[in-house]
C-alpha positions, -999 to 999 in steps of 0.1 A, spaced: -1 4 0 9 32 -3 8 53 33 13 89 46 28 87 80 26 118 100 49 120 125 76 103 114 104 116 137 88 108 169 88 75 188 61 56 176 61 71 141 98 60 135 91 23 147 63 16 126 79 30 95 106 6 96 78 -19 100 60 -5 71 90 -5 49 103 -38 58 72 -55 43 69 -38 16 49 -8 18 54 26 3 55 53 29 53 93 27 63 105 59 57 140 73 70 158 103 79 191 113 111 184 139 102 209 160 121 212 192 99 200 220 126 174 226 164 167 217 162 175 179 192 153 178 171 123 192 145 128 160 175 134 133 187 100 146 158 81 144 156 93 104 189 85 98 184 48 110 159 51 83 180 64 57 172 102 60 199 128 66 191 163 75 213 172 47 200 155 18 161 153 33 140 132 9 170 131 -21 182 98 -9 170 71 13 179 36 25 145 28 10 132 31 -22 98 35 -13 107 59 16 98 98 8 104 128 36 86 159 37 92 187 63 56 198 70 39 215 98 1 196 107 -15 229 101 -4 237 69 -35 233 52 -27 239 19 2 215 17 -16 186 32 -39 193 4 -15 193 -19 4 165 -7 -28 139 -8 -40 155 -42 -3 146 -56 1 114 -41 -32 97 -37 -26 75 -6 -44 45 2 -43 49 36 -30 73 65 -16 71 99 -20 101 117 4 98 150 20 136 148 8 158 176 22 179 204 29 151 234 32 157 270 11 161 301 31 183 319 39 209 289 7 213 284 2 232 314 24 254 302 17 258 267 -16 253 263 -19 270 227 7 248 211 -16 219 217 -47 237 204 -29 245 170 -9 212 166 -36 182 179 -67 200 172 -61 221 145 -37 201 127 -62 170 130 -87 191 112 -62 201 83 -60 163 80 -90 154 79 -102 182 53 -72 171 30 -86 136 35 -121 145 23 -111 162 -5 -85 138 -18 -89 133 -55 -89 89 -46 -109 77 -14 -84 69 13 -92 37 22 -84 40 62 -74 69 84 -60 54 117 -47 79 141 -35 79 176 -52 88 206 -42 82 243 -53 66 274 -53 98 289 -91 100 277 -103 85 305 -92 112 331 -112 110 365 -132 77 353 -129 52 386 -139 19 373 -112 -1 357 -103 -16 335 -108 9 308 -134 2 282 -139 20 253 -176 24 256 -171 47 286 -177 80 285 -146 95 289 -159 130 293 -139 139 323 -103 150 315 -77 161 338 -51 182 312 -54 200 282 -34 172 262 -63 150 270 -88 166 264 -74 174 231 -73 139 222 -106 133 230 -113 165 205 -96 144 180 -118 109 186 -151 135 185 -139 149 152 -127 120 136 -166 103 144 -183 136 127 -162 132 97 -167 93 97 -205 103 97 -208 129 71 -183 116 46 -184 79 48 -146 79 55 -134 49 75 -116 61 108 -104 43 136 -88 55 167 -60 41 192 -60 49 226 -21 38 232 -14 30 271 18 44 284 38 32 256 79 26 261 108 16 243 141 20 220 149 55 207 124 63 234 109 103 241 137 120 271 110 138 288 92 99 296 97 89 336 123 59 321 139 79 300 145 107 327 151 79 352 179 65 335 195 96 332 192 106 362 205 72 382 236 78 351 245 109 365 242 102 396 215 124 410 180 111 422 149 101 404 117 121 410 91 97 420 56 115 422 24 105 446 51 92 467 51 63 444 14 53 449 9 48 408 6 23 384 4 19 343 -2 -1 317 31 -3 303 30 -11 268 64 -22 245 68 -2 218 67 -32 193 35 -43 207 19 -9 194 35 -16 161 18 -48 159 -16 -35 171 -10 -8 148 -5 -32 113 -35 -51 126 -62 -27 127 -48 -7 95 -53 -38 74 -91 -39 91 -104 -8 76 -136 3 99 -170 -5 84 -203 2 98 -226 30 101 -209 55 102 -173 34 95 -163 48 130 -141 26 161 -118 30 190 -97 6 205 -74 3 236 -39 -7 230 -21 -17 265 -4 -43 277 -39 -52 300 -17 -55 331 -12 -23 354 26 -23 370 32 -2 401 59 24 390 77 9 421 79 -23 403 94 -3 370 120 12 388 134 -20 406 135 -35 368 153 -5 360 178 -7 387 188 -44 379 191 -37 347 215 -8 349 229 -20 379 223 10 398 205 16 432 188 50 423 182 78 449 147 85 449 127 117 460 96 110 467 71 140 458 34 148 456 14 142 426 16 164 398 -14 189 383 -26 166 349 -15 133 361 -35 100 375 -25 74 395 -36 47 377 -41 32 342 -55 -6 328 -65 -14 291 -89 -35 286 -84 -50 253 -108 -77 243 -122 -58 213 -91 -51 196 -82 -91 204 -116 -97 195 -113 -80 163 -76 -88 152 -67 -118 168 -43 -99 188 -31 -81 221 3 -72 237 16 -95 260 51 -79 265 61 -84 303 77 -50 312 107 -67 327 113 -78 291 114 -43 281 130 -23 304 158 -50 295 153 -37 254 152 -1 263 182 -1 285 201 -21 261 196 8 234 197 30 260 233 25 267 245 20 229 230 57 221 247 74 249 281 54 245 
């Protein structure tokens, strides 16, 4: 298939690009390579795919890969791209990420996550040839203050506790309206705490590893009384592929799936696994709960398994081991 992949320089985008290329799909990847976190890490991911900053789209490791530097808010640019390339499917992963960052930079979330998504929906709607399937990234954060667990897709998800979560829930509602109005087959994926190689440095596991390497204390919020449904990135990629190949049907042709490991892990268990893999005992600074955060997440993946025959299952200790192996190689 010919696939448009937004956010190709991002953590998950990089991994899904590699998988698509390996199976023979043609990929056009777009990214604005912003400086929300270390740009060198993003460029390193692109380099792994054969895209270097100097040559950009002129030379790639794969003959079926093309890179375009573009903002999601560029309505005309997206429209022209979909008119010129005529994609079979679209995977939309580009977004302004980070819960805490949304507290201090709210406007960037509206422009990227809401206006950018609208630009894409409009470009897909007006594409000269129909896009068979649009798959986009949502987040487990949409469940917000929901107390019943595990989280199911049929829950209201109407009590977000951060602007980031609110923008992701907005994406879901926008996608539903476009599926209803224009018959666009659209699937949303609620990712649960993804981690792994080429990880984002603003996430807890990476921050812990950096602090431990530097001999500094790690900051643990809510005094360690937290748990997350940690999901290894390879499992997320497999879930995306399974869903991508099964376009949404029905009236409207719209659906949402959780993608998580289905087993919440206490934060301190993650810390212990990291200490053992790194061979370092972390000094711990116990802190109160942060605004916009939640104490626990847990995915019910029954629908994903029912419709695709797949559910994530990488144990957190195995995933942490693979992260540390990559971390040591990258920083060496």
